[in-house]
C-alpha positions as a Markdown table, in Angstrom:
| # | Residue | x | y | z |
|---|---|---|---|---|
| 1 | Unk | -5.6 | -3.8 | 23.9 |
| 2 | Unk | -2.4 | -2.2 | 24.9 |
| 3 | Unk | -2.3 | -0.6 | 21.6 |
| 4 | Unk | -5.9 | 1.0 | 21.6 |
| 5 | Unk | -4.4 | 4.9 | 21.9 |
| 6 | Unk | -1.7 | 4.1 | 19.6 |
| 7 | Unk | -1.6 | 6.9 | 16.7 |
| 8 | Unk | -2.0 | 5.6 | 13.3 |
| 9 | Unk | 1.5 | 5.6 | 11.5 |
| 10 | Unk | 2.8 | 4.6 | 8.3 |
| 11 | Unk | 4.8 | 1.7 | 9.6 |
| 12 | Unk | 4.2 | -0.6 | 12.6 |
| 13 | Unk | 7.4 | -1.0 | 14.8 |
| 14 | Unk | 6.1 | -4.2 | 16.2 |
| 15 | Unk | 5.5 | -5.7 | 13.1 |
| 16 | Unk | 8.8 | -4.3 | 11.5 |
| 17 | Unk | 10.7 | -5.7 | 14.4 |
| 18 | Unk | 9.4 | -9.0 | 14.1 |
| 19 | Unk | 9.4 | -9.0 | 10.1 |
| 20 | Unk | 12.8 | -7.5 | 9.7 |
| 21 | Unk | 12.1 | -6.8 | 6.0 |
| 22 | Unk | 9.0 | -5.3 | 4.4 |
| 23 | Unk | 6.6 | -8.2 | 4.6 |
| 24 | Unk | 5.1 | -9.8 | 1.4 |
| 25 | Unk | 2.0 | -8.5 | -0.1 |
| 26 | Unk | -1.0 | -10.1 | 1.5 |
| 27 | Unk | -2.3 | -13.0 | -0.9 |
| 28 | Unk | -6.1 | -11.8 | -0.6 |
| 29 | Unk | -5.3 | -8.6 | -2.7 |
| 30 | Unk | -6.4 | -8.8 | -6.4 |
| 31 | Unk | -6.5 | -5.5 | -7.3 |
| 32 | Unk | -5.4 | -2.2 | -6.2 |
| 33 | Unk | -8.8 | -0.9 | -7.0 |
| 34 | Unk | -10.6 | -3.5 | -4.8 |
| 35 | Unk | -8.1 | -2.4 | -1.8 |
| 36 | Unk | -9.3 | 1.3 | -2.3 |
| 37 | Unk | -12.8 | 0.0 | -2.2 |
| 38 | Unk | -12.5 | -2.2 | 0.8 |
| 39 | Unk | -11.0 | 0.3 | 3.0 |
| 40 | Unk | -12.6 | 3.3 | 1.6 |
| 41 | Unk | -9.8 | 5.3 | 1.0 |
| 42 | Unk | -8.1 | 6.9 | -2.2 |
| 43 | Unk | -5.2 | 5.2 | -3.9 |
| 44 | Unk | -2.9 | 7.3 | -5.7 |
| 45 | Unk | -0.6 | 7.2 | -8.3 |
| 46 | Unk | 2.4 | 6.7 | -6.1 |
| 47 | Unk | 0.9 | 4.2 | -4.0 |
| 48 | Unk | -0.4 | 1.5 | -6.4 |
| 49 | Unk | -0.4 | -1.7 | -8.5 |
| 50 | Unk | 0.4 | -5.0 | -7.8 |
| 51 | Unk | 1.6 | -6.0 | -11.0 |
| 52 | Unk | -0.9 | -4.1 | -12.7 |
| 53 | Unk | -1.0 | -1.1 | -14.9 |
| 54 | Unk | -2.9 | 1.7 | -13.0 |
| 55 | Unk | -4.4 | 5.1 | -14.5 |
| 56 | Unk | -4.4 | 7.5 | -11.7 |
| 57 | Unk | -7.4 | 10.1 | -11.3 |
| 58 | Unk | -5.8 | 12.7 | -13.6 |
| 59 | Unk | -5.2 | 9.9 | -16.4 |
| 60 | Unk | -1.8 | 9.7 | -15.9 |
| 61 | Unk | -0.3 | 5.9 | -16.5 |
| 62 | Unk | 2.0 | 4.4 | -13.6 |
| 63 | Unk | 3.3 | 0.9 | -14.3 |
| 64 | Unk | 4.6 | 0.1 | -10.8 |
| 65 | Unk | 5.5 | -3.0 | -8.8 |
| 66 | Unk | 4.4 | -3.1 | -5.4 |
| 67 | Unk | 6.9 | -4.6 | -2.9 |
| 68 | Unk | 4.8 | -4.4 | 0.2 |
| 69 | Unk | 1.7 | -3.7 | 1.6 |
| 70 | Unk | 1.4 | -2.6 | 5.4 |
| 71 | Unk | -1.6 | -3.3 | 7.4 |
| 72 | Unk | -2.7 | -1.8 | 10.8 |
| 73 | Unk | -3.4 | -4.0 | 13.7 |
| 74 | Unk | -7.2 | -3.1 | 12.8 |
| 75 | Unk | -7.1 | -4.4 | 9.5 |
| 76 | Unk | -6.7 | -1.0 | 7.5 |
| 77 | Unk | -4.1 | -0.1 | 4.8 |
| 78 | Unk | -1.7 | 2.0 | 6.2 |
| 79 | Unk | 0.9 | 2.4 | 3.5 |
| 80 | Unk | 3.0 | 0.8 | 0.6 |
| 81 | Unk | 6.2 | 0.3 | -0.2 |
| 82 | Unk | 7.1 | 0.0 | -3.7 |
| 83 | Unk | 9.7 | 0.3 | -6.7 |
| 84 | Unk | 9.6 | 0.6 | -10.1 |
| 85 | Unk | 8.8 | 3.3 | -12.5 |
| 86 | Unk | 8.6 | 6.2 | -10.2 |
| 87 | Unk | 9.0 | 8.7 | -13.2 |
| 88 | Unk | 5.8 | 7.7 | -14.7 |
| 89 | Unk | 4.0 | 10.2 | -11.9 |
| 90 | Unk | 5.3 | 12.9 | -14.6 |
| 91 | Unk | 4.4 | 11.2 | -17.7 |
């Protein structure tokens, strides 16, 4: 593959150009907990839920609407783009 040596980045230029705007969340994703378990990575309070209420590791509530999840060519979760109650990180 031509992208074998490509470093992992938060956004994929190729996918971004093809999509234009942020792609919709993958239909397979049910809970952010499952996403974290599937990809064995921490999901922090600012990178979370798909219409769900989430408690961060510190026990702080966050109620965010996830607008996009970016997956790498190898299927790993790279980043999420969201909007919602950003101030919840301080509450």
